[in-house]
N, C-alpha and C positions, 0 to 999 in steps of 0.2 A: 504494500500500500504506500502510495506517495502522498506527501503533504503539499498544500498550496496555500499561499497567502492571497486572499482576495480583497481588493479595495474597490469600493463602489460609491457612486453618487446617485441620489434620487433626483428625479425631475421636480420642478416646482409644483406640478400637479400632484405628484405623489406625496410631497411634504404637506400640501394643503389637505389632502385626504387623511394623512396621519395626525395632523393637528386637530382636525374635525373629529376623528375617530381613533384615538391613541390605541396602539396595539403593539405587541411584541412580535415583530415579523420573524425573528429568529425561531421562536417556538412554533409559529404557524407554519413555517416552511420545512421544519426538521423532518417530518414524516414524508413529505413529498420527495425530498432529496435522498432519503434512504431507499426509496423505490428504484432509484437509478444507481444505487451502490455508493453514494457519497455520504460521508458522515461529517456533520458540522462539529468540529472539536470545540470551537469557541467563537464567540462573536461579540463585537462591541460597537457602539456608536462612537463616532470620531469627530473631533472638532478640528477642522482644517480643510485641506484640499479634498479629502474624501469624507463621505457621510458615515460610512461603516467599514469595518474591517472584520474579516472572517479568517479562521484557520479551518481548512477542510482536509479530509483524507479521502482519497479516491483510489480505486484499484488500477487506473490507467488514465492516460490523457483523454481518451474518448469519453469516459465517464465525467471527467472534469469539464470537458467542452460541452457535454450535454447539460451539466449543471449551469454553466454560463448562458447557454442558449435558452434554457427555461427562464432564467432571470431577465434576459434581454427581450424575450418574446412578449413578456407582460407589459412592456413599454413604461414601466415605473422607473427604470434606470436611465440616466443620461450618460454614464460612463462606468467602465469596469476595468480593472487592471489585475492581472494574475502574475504571481511570482512563484515558480516552482521552488520548493524547499527540500533540503536534504538534512538528515539527522547528523549529529556530530559523529556517530559511528560511521556513517556513509562518507562523511567528509574526511575522516582519518583514512579510510580505505582509498579514497581518491588521492590523498596526499602521498600515500605509500606507492600507488601506481605512478603518480607523477614523478616521485623521487627516483623510481627505477630507470627513468629515461631522461631526467632533467639535465644531466651532464652532457647528453648528446645534442640537446637543443642549442642552436646558434641563432641569436636574434639578428634581425636585419641590420646591416651596417650602413653608415652614411657614406 
């Protein structure tokens, strides 16, 4: 299972609807996302460039893409950004793999 950082922003119309009828969208959408194999690990409203931040876990990029498509198809989002994440254990494995060939790499010279 892979982890992804999702950052998104609502449209003004979506914010107007939420102000009129406050609701926890995270909990409302959790069951739907699990039907496509995606688990919402955590989610927060954010103050800044994005309105919310999610950490999700998905079995593959196709499931993660389906998650994004569901969100965008509802037309409540004006933007969304995905950052694939790796665990520290995976990072250490990558460091070891890179270390095995790092001395062979020659950067471009001017």
